[in-house]
C-alpha positions as CSV (number, residue, x, y, z in Angstrom):
1,M,-37.6,-35.5,-0.3
2,E,-34.4,-37.3,0.8
3,Y,-32.1,-38.2,-2.1
4,S,-30.1,-41.4,-2.2
5,L,-26.9,-39.3,-2.0
6,H,-28.0,-38.1,1.5
7,K,-28.9,-41.6,2.6
8,S,-25.5,-43.0,1.4
9,L,-23.5,-40.3,3.2
10,K,-25.4,-41.0,6.4
11,E,-24.2,-44.6,6.2
12,V,-20.6,-43.4,5.6
13,Y,-20.7,-41.5,8.9
14,C,-22.6,-44.1,11.0
15,D,-20.3,-45.9,13.4
16,E,-21.2,-48.6,15.9
17,G,-23.8,-47.2,18.3
18,A,-24.8,-44.3,16.0
19,Q,-28.4,-43.1,15.9
20,L,-30.2,-41.7,12.8
21,E,-32.7,-38.8,12.6
22,V,-32.4,-37.8,16.3
23,V,-34.6,-34.9,17.5
24,F,-33.0,-32.1,19.6
25,G,-35.8,-29.7,20.6
26,D,-37.0,-28.0,17.4
27,Y,-34.3,-29.7,15.2
28,R,-33.6,-33.1,13.7
29,I,-30.0,-34.3,13.3
30,D,-29.0,-36.8,10.6
31,V,-26.6,-38.8,12.7
32,V,-25.5,-38.9,16.4
33,D,-22.5,-41.1,16.6
34,G,-21.4,-43.3,19.5
35,S,-19.5,-40.5,21.2
36,G,-22.5,-38.1,21.1
37,L,-21.2,-36.0,18.1
38,L,-24.0,-34.4,16.1
39,I,-23.4,-35.0,12.4
40,E,-25.4,-32.9,9.9
41,I,-25.0,-33.7,6.1
42,Q,-26.0,-30.7,4.0
43,H,-26.2,-31.1,0.3
44,G,-28.2,-27.9,0.0
45,S,-27.1,-24.4,0.9
46,L,-25.1,-24.0,4.1
47,S,-27.1,-20.8,4.8
48,A,-30.2,-23.0,5.3
49,I,-28.7,-24.6,8.4
50,K,-27.1,-21.5,10.0
51,R,-29.8,-21.0,12.6
52,K,-29.9,-24.7,13.4
53,C,-26.1,-24.8,13.9
54,H,-26.1,-21.6,16.0
55,A,-28.7,-23.1,18.4
56,L,-27.1,-26.6,18.7
57,L,-23.5,-25.4,18.9
58,R,-24.2,-23.7,22.2
59,K,-24.3,-27.1,24.0
60,H,-23.1,-29.7,21.5
61,K,-20.2,-30.6,19.3
62,M,-21.1,-30.8,15.7
63,L,-19.7,-32.1,12.4
64,V,-21.2,-30.5,9.3
65,V,-20.5,-32.5,6.2
66,K,-20.8,-30.7,2.8
67,P,-20.7,-32.8,-0.4
68,V,-18.9,-31.2,-3.3
69,I,-19.8,-32.7,-6.7
70,R,-16.8,-33.4,-8.9
71,K,-18.4,-35.3,-11.8
72,K,-22.0,-35.9,-12.6
73,Q,-23.7,-38.4,-14.9
74,L,-27.0,-37.0,-16.2
75,V,-29.7,-39.6,-16.7
76,K,-32.9,-38.4,-18.3
77,L,-36.2,-40.2,-17.5
78,S,-39.4,-40.2,-19.6
79,K,-41.3,-39.0,-16.4
80,Q,-40.9,-39.2,-12.7
81,N,-39.8,-42.7,-11.8
82,G,-40.1,-43.5,-15.5
83,E,-37.8,-45.2,-18.1
84,V,-34.3,-44.0,-19.0
85,T,-34.4,-42.1,-22.3
86,S,-30.8,-40.9,-22.4
87,S,-27.6,-40.6,-20.4
88,R,-24.6,-38.3,-20.7
89,K,-21.8,-36.8,-18.6
90,S,-22.3,-33.3,-17.4
91,P,-19.8,-30.8,-19.0
92,K,-19.6,-29.1,-15.6
93,T,-17.0,-30.3,-13.1
94,G,-16.6,-29.2,-9.5
95,D,-13.5,-28.5,-7.5
96,W,-12.6,-27.4,-3.9
97,I,-12.8,-23.7,-4.9
98,S,-16.6,-24.2,-5.4
99,V,-16.9,-24.7,-1.7
100,F,-16.5,-20.9,-1.3
101,D,-19.8,-20.3,-3.1
102,E,-21.4,-21.7,0.1
103,L,-18.9,-20.5,2.7
104,V,-19.7,-16.8,2.1
105,Y,-22.9,-17.4,4.0
106,F,-21.3,-19.7,6.7
107,A,-17.8,-18.4,7.2
108,K,-18.2,-16.8,10.6
109,L,-19.4,-20.1,12.1
110,V,-16.2,-22.0,11.0
111,S,-14.2,-20.7,14.0
112,H,-16.8,-22.0,16.6
113,A,-15.0,-24.2,19.1
114,N,-17.7,-26.9,18.9
115,L,-17.8,-27.1,15.1
116,T,-15.8,-29.3,12.7
117,M,-16.5,-29.3,9.0
118,E,-15.8,-31.9,6.4
119,F,-15.9,-31.3,2.7
120,V,-16.4,-34.5,0.7
121,M,-15.6,-34.6,-3.0
122,V,-18.0,-37.1,-4.7
123,D,-19.0,-38.3,-8.1
124,I,-22.8,-38.8,-8.6
125,V,-25.6,-39.8,-10.9
126,E,-28.4,-37.2,-11.3
127,R,-31.7,-38.7,-12.5
128,R,-34.0,-36.0,-13.9
129,F,-37.4,-35.8,-15.7
130,P,-39.2,-33.1,-17.7
131,G,-41.1,-30.7,-15.5
132,H,-41.3,-27.1,-14.3
133,G,-41.9,-27.6,-10.6
134,K,-43.3,-24.4,-8.9
135,R,-41.3,-22.0,-11.1
136,R,-43.4,-19.2,-12.5
137,W,-41.4,-18.9,-15.7
138,R,-41.3,-22.0,-17.8
139,R,-39.2,-23.3,-20.7
140,D,-39.4,-26.5,-22.8
141,S,-36.0,-27.6,-21.5
142,D,-37.0,-27.4,-17.8
143,F,-36.5,-30.5,-15.7
144,Q,-36.9,-31.7,-12.1
145,V,-34.5,-33.9,-10.2
146,D,-35.8,-37.3,-9.4
147,D,-32.8,-38.6,-7.4
148,L,-29.1,-38.0,-6.7
149,E,-27.1,-41.2,-6.3
150,L,-23.6,-41.5,-4.8
151,V,-21.1,-43.2,-7.2
152,E,-17.8,-42.7,-5.3
153,V,-16.3,-40.7,-2.5
154,I,-13.1,-39.2,-4.0
155,E,-11.5,-37.2,-1.2
156,R,-12.3,-35.6,2.1
157,I,-10.9,-32.4,3.7
158,C,-11.5,-31.9,7.4
159,V,-11.6,-28.4,8.8
160,R,-11.0,-28.2,12.6
161,E,-9.1,-24.9,12.7
162,V,-9.8,-21.9,10.5
163,T,-6.4,-22.2,8.8
164,D,-7.4,-25.7,7.6
165,L,-9.6,-23.9,5.0
166,L,-6.4,-23.1,3.1
167,Q,-6.2,-26.8,2.2
168,L,-9.1,-26.0,-0.2
169,L,-6.8,-23.8,-2.3
170,P,-4.8,-25.7,-4.9
171,H,-1.1,-24.9,-5.6
172,L,-1.2,-22.0,-3.2
173,E,1.9,-19.9,-3.7
174,L,1.4,-16.4,-2.4
175,P,3.7,-13.7,-1.1
176,D,3.3,-12.9,2.6
177,E,1.1,-9.9,1.6
178,F,-1.3,-10.4,-1.3
179,D,-4.3,-8.8,-3.1
180,T,-7.2,-10.6,-4.8
181,Q,-5.4,-10.5,-8.2
182,E,-2.5,-12.4,-6.8
183,L,-4.9,-14.8,-5.1
184,A,-6.7,-15.3,-8.5
185,T,-3.4,-16.1,-10.2
186,A,-2.4,-18.5,-7.4
187,I,-5.7,-20.5,-7.6
188,G,-6.1,-20.3,-11.3
189,K,-9.5,-18.5,-11.2
190,R,-11.0,-15.1,-12.2
191,R,-10.7,-12.2,-9.8
192,H,-14.4,-12.1,-8.9
193,I,-14.0,-15.7,-7.6
194,A,-10.9,-14.8,-5.7
195,R,-12.8,-11.9,-4.0
196,R,-15.3,-14.5,-2.8
197,V,-12.6,-16.7,-1.5
198,A,-10.8,-13.8,0.2
199,Y,-14.1,-12.7,1.8
200,S,-14.8,-16.1,3.2
201,L,-11.3,-16.7,4.5
202,R,-11.3,-13.2,6.1
203,E,-14.7,-13.8,7.8
204,A,-13.6,-17.2,9.0
205,G,-10.4,-15.7,10.4
206,A,-7.9,-17.6,8.2
207,I,-6.5,-14.4,6.7
208,K,-6.6,-10.8,7.8
209,E,-6.9,-7.5,6.0
210,I,-3.7,-5.5,6.7
211,G,-4.1,-2.4,4.5
212,K,-4.2,-1.4,0.8
213,R,-2.0,-1.3,-2.2
214,G,-3.5,1.5,-4.3
215,N,-7.3,0.6,-4.4
216,A,-6.7,-3.1,-3.8
217,K,-7.1,-4.6,-0.3
218,L,-4.1,-6.4,1.1
219,Y,-4.3,-9.6,3.1
220,R,-2.0,-11.9,5.1
221,R,-2.5,-15.4,6.3
222,V,-2.9,-15.6,10.1
223,D,-0.3,-18.4,10.3
224,K,2.4,-16.2,8.8
């Protein structure tokens, strides 16, 4: 099922002369723009398109667009396509650091010469209805998503070089050599999240491991 969010983002990236849902061998591409650039919009896990990207990047330039949900309005329906029974703001908010939850599976591809990535911060409406789907274990509070609707595009960050990933880190003030505790302090997150960030940046090539301080691994930005 294609959500409205996906359709709306395809429209954002459609220029004059663009084609939608173009087949390349075993794969279907969301948008091919007027210059021949392949544009893939991936709301789901980046790991799901790794094989597809590996195959297509051999001969084609690609732009992978990854939406990042900042705010979400939750609209509850009585049933699928039913009437609205309630609406509230989700207490969860997303930020650029949440990108690294996905990049851990995709980081090695970021340095590919034919790949550009764009992370798009959005606000959305999520419409949901009671249901269990195919889950084996069930709870009364279970729900299924009826649709995701785009409300607003807030900001975009384009990654053409691996060091562009550092734009995703807010208020980054680090010494030339740093460990994951210092990274955690710099980005205002817990250390287990900083480890995920460091792993992704290292695998992409934006930072390099240079040794240890005690038991902690030390890193340096490649542009230093």
